[in-house]
Backbone as CSV, one residue per row, in Angstrom:
resi,resn,N_x,N_y,N_z,CA_x,CA_y,CA_z,C_x,C_y,C_z
1,MET,-32.967,-65.520,-61.236,-32.869,-65.611,-59.419,-31.288,-65.962,-59.448
2,GLY,-30.885,-64.908,-58.667,-29.099,-64.726,-57.924,-29.802,-65.012,-56.587
3,PHE,-28.179,-64.699,-56.144,-27.712,-64.916,-54.928,-27.686,-63.272,-54.206
4,ASP,-29.016,-62.768,-54.558,-29.056,-61.330,-54.041,-29.941,-61.042,-52.739
5,SER,-30.571,-62.600,-52.342,-31.549,-62.154,-51.689,-30.788,-62.784,-49.995
6,PHE,-31.386,-62.414,-48.759,-30.786,-62.887,-47.504,-31.008,-64.150,-47.484
7,TRP,-32.198,-64.482,-47.795,-32.743,-65.918,-47.396,-32.000,-67.000,-48.356
8,HIS,-31.428,-66.747,-49.691,-30.789,-67.500,-50.245,-29.432,-67.913,-49.731
9,TRP,-28.797,-66.764,-49.238,-27.543,-66.902,-48.463,-27.495,-67.706,-47.170
10,ILE,-28.687,-67.878,-46.422,-28.992,-68.594,-45.078,-29.032,-70.178,-45.695
11,ILE,-30.168,-70.378,-46.983,-30.251,-71.830,-47.435,-28.726,-71.996,-47.777
12,LEU,-27.964,-71.543,-48.314,-26.783,-72.075,-49.115,-25.705,-72.208,-47.637
13,LEU,-25.707,-71.496,-46.579,-24.768,-71.639,-45.572,-25.446,-72.878,-44.695
14,VAL,-26.544,-73.362,-44.813,-27.312,-74.628,-44.290,-26.730,-75.615,-44.708
15,ILE,-26.989,-75.522,-46.091,-26.316,-76.873,-46.828,-24.787,-76.898,-46.771
16,VAL,-24.259,-75.764,-46.697,-22.671,-76.166,-46.994,-22.281,-76.642,-45.235
17,LEU,-23.071,-76.311,-44.382,-22.727,-76.918,-42.950,-23.186,-78.340,-42.871
18,LEU,-24.145,-78.579,-43.587,-24.931,-80.039,-43.730,-23.861,-81.221,-44.202
19,VAL,-22.898,-80.567,-45.360,-22.365,-81.237,-46.303,-21.123,-81.356,-45.413
20,PHE,-20.680,-80.131,-45.269,-18.990,-80.276,-44.641,-18.863,-80.601,-42.824
21,GLY,-19.964,-80.280,-42.416,-19.787,-80.322,-40.984,-19.088,-79.408,-39.975
22,THR,-19.179,-79.286,-38.878,-18.553,-78.040,-38.048,-17.124,-78.200,-37.857
23,LYS,-16.959,-79.346,-37.734,-15.345,-80.005,-37.634,-14.480,-79.421,-38.776
24,LYS,-14.991,-79.807,-39.746,-14.134,-79.280,-40.992,-14.011,-77.975,-41.151
25,ILE,-15.329,-77.490,-41.207,-15.240,-75.796,-41.276,-14.250,-75.457,-40.210
26,ARG,-14.243,-75.666,-39.248,-13.762,-75.075,-38.185,-12.111,-75.263,-38.142
27,ASN,-11.750,-76.130,-38.680,-10.309,-76.507,-38.954,-9.763,-76.006,-40.310
28,LEU,-10.454,-75.442,-40.789,-10.328,-74.558,-42.586,-9.437,-73.606,-42.068
29,GLY,-9.690,-72.721,-41.216,-8.778,-71.442,-41.150,-7.176,-72.058,-40.600
30,PRO,-6.892,-72.527,-39.427,-5.462,-73.124,-39.314,-5.071,-73.885,-40.611
31,ASP,-5.254,-74.792,-41.206,-4.829,-75.557,-42.140,-4.790,-74.686,-43.440
32,LEU,-5.523,-73.665,-43.656,-5.091,-72.483,-44.749,-4.174,-72.001,-44.473
33,GLY,-3.854,-71.298,-43.063,-2.660,-70.535,-42.550,-1.326,-71.700,-42.675
34,ALA,-1.702,-72.638,-42.336,-0.323,-73.544,-42.344,-0.072,-73.469,-43.858
35,ALA,-0.882,-74.348,-44.779,-0.447,-73.835,-46.171,0.412,-72.688,-46.886
36,ILE,-0.581,-71.631,-46.508,0.138,-70.423,-46.659,1.589,-70.456,-46.414
37,ARG,1.983,-70.638,-44.809,3.378,-70.359,-44.450,4.345,-71.449,-45.052
38,ASP,3.693,-72.459,-45.046,4.520,-73.500,-45.897,4.889,-73.137,-47.677
39,PHE,4.260,-72.717,-48.081,4.243,-71.963,-49.511,5.211,-70.953,-49.186
40,LYS,5.522,-70.043,-48.326,6.293,-68.866,-48.579,7.498,-69.349,-48.171
41,LYS,7.709,-70.487,-47.080,8.888,-71.113,-46.807,9.456,-71.722,-47.984
42,SER,8.775,-72.274,-48.990,9.227,-73.037,-49.968,9.710,-72.315,-51.032
43,LEU,8.803,-71.013,-51.064,9.382,-70.055,-52.069,11.089,-69.238,-51.620
44,GLY,11.286,-69.267,-50.762,12.444,-68.552,-49.845,13.483,-69.699,-50.041
45,GLY,13.366,-70.874,-49.668,14.254,-72.054,-49.873,15.212,-71.776,-49.521
46,GLU,16.594,-71.747,-50.240,18.334,-71.792,-49.906,18.310,-70.411,-48.797
47,ASP,17.691,-69.457,-48.948,17.657,-68.362,-48.355,17.562,-68.701,-46.636
48,ASP,16.641,-69.327,-46.525,16.308,-69.673,-45.010,17.855,-70.671,-44.642
49,ALA,18.298,-71.256,-45.360,19.050,-72.219,-44.966,20.581,-71.244,-44.360
50,LYS,20.705,-70.215,-45.868,21.777,-69.797,-45.373,21.556,-68.615,-43.983
51,GLN,20.476,-68.097,-43.965,19.995,-67.547,-42.878,20.452,-68.172,-41.288
52,LYS,20.000,-69.140,-41.327,20.475,-70.133,-40.136,21.783,-70.387,-40.103
53,GLU,22.378,-70.615,-41.041,23.895,-70.788,-41.049,24.720,-69.691,-40.574
54,ASP,23.806,-68.515,-40.965,24.742,-67.308,-40.310,24.640,-66.662,-38.903
55,GLU,23.136,-67.132,-38.623,23.292,-67.029,-37.398,23.636,-67.792,-36.293
56,ALA,23.732,-69.131,-36.850,24.680,-69.951,-35.934,26.433,-69.652,-36.097
57,ARG,26.623,-68.840,-37.461,28.126,-68.356,-37.052,28.385,-67.584,-36.197
58,ARG,27.240,-66.409,-36.133,27.296,-65.022,-35.728,27.094,-65.456,-33.845
59,LYS,26.451,-66.520,-33.355,26.439,-67.046,-32.163,27.558,-67.684,-31.667
60,VAL,28.273,-68.421,-32.444,29.631,-69.034,-32.315,30.614,-67.829,-31.928
61,ASP,31.080,-66.934,-32.640,31.494,-65.809,-32.748,31.249,-64.973,-31.361
62,GLU,30.148,-64.872,-31.035,29.428,-63.964,-29.784,30.119,-64.929,-28.672
63,GLN,29.940,-65.883,-29.034,30.731,-66.616,-27.701,32.139,-66.874,-27.452
64,LEU,32.860,-67.052,-28.576,34.074,-66.816,-28.707,34.330,-65.299,-28.142
65,ARG,33.951,-64.494,-28.133,33.965,-63.062,-27.650,34.219,-62.822,-26.121
66,ALA,32.765,-63.455,-25.758,32.438,-63.284,-24.218,33.597,-64.220,-23.686
67,ASP,33.546,-65.636,-24.453,34.299,-66.276,-23.347,35.611,-67.144,-24.354
68,PRO,36.774,-66.309,-24.325,37.946,-66.971,-25.522,38.220,-68.447,-24.891
69,PRO,38.674,-68.835,-26.122,39.344,-70.189,-25.667,40.628,-70.038,-24.685
70,ALA,40.483,-71.067,-23.832,41.969,-71.300,-22.758,43.371,-70.990,-23.345
71,GLY,43.478,-71.455,-24.529,44.822,-71.463,-25.154,44.949,-70.007,-25.120
72,ALA,43.997,-69.241,-25.902,44.534,-67.895,-26.082,44.731,-66.836,-25.388
73,SER,43.916,-67.228,-23.785,44.241,-66.453,-22.579,45.397,-66.601,-22.134
74,ALA,46.075,-68.039,-22.422,47.184,-68.317,-21.671,48.289,-67.629,-22.149
75,SER,48.203,-67.824,-23.745,49.365,-67.233,-24.630,49.329,-65.623,-24.040
76,THR,48.539,-64.997,-23.833,48.143,-63.631,-23.567,48.770,-63.065,-22.402
77,THR,48.779,-64.115,-21.187,49.251,-63.902,-20.200,50.721,-64.374,-19.997
78,GLN,51.310,-65.451,-21.054,52.697,-65.413,-21.006,53.429,-64.696,-21.556
79,SER,52.906,-63.993,-22.671,53.220,-62.573,-23.405,53.635,-61.614,-22.649
80,GLN,52.758,-61.537,-21.802,52.734,-60.392,-20.657,53.760,-60.677,-19.808
81,ARG,53.942,-61.710,-19.069,54.811,-62.185,-18.201,56.659,-61.730,-18.977
82,ASP,56.471,-62.279,-20.045,57.988,-62.319,-20.631,58.157,-60.861,-20.880
83,SER,57.130,-60.111,-21.258,57.555,-58.586,-21.541,57.600,-57.924,-20.029
84,SER,57.086,-58.690,-18.767,57.203,-57.570,-17.800,58.910,-58.133,-17.153
85,GLU,59.340,-59.250,-17.398,60.428,-59.835,-16.783,61.557,-59.429,-17.693
86,THR,61.402,-58.917,-18.889,62.485,-58.360,-19.595,62.792,-56.933,-19.193
87,LYS,61.675,-56.363,-18.698,62.129,-54.593,-18.374,62.976,-54.492,-17.091
């Protein structure tokens, strides 16, 4: 007597619903997805930390290119003034 009959599967489904309830079964999908995501993150480990550090460095570099520090622009204009005065 195997599980090849339609009625066997229906009876099994009813028993599972009675034992676990609909709330636990409903939360099974998101919980399983979160567990798989955490497992993948733990496999990456240090790679994620390095990647975040590199992203932070890139953001700082981009910000400095877009808006250079005040000291750098002042020295550039001073050197331009000096060169124009000597001519």
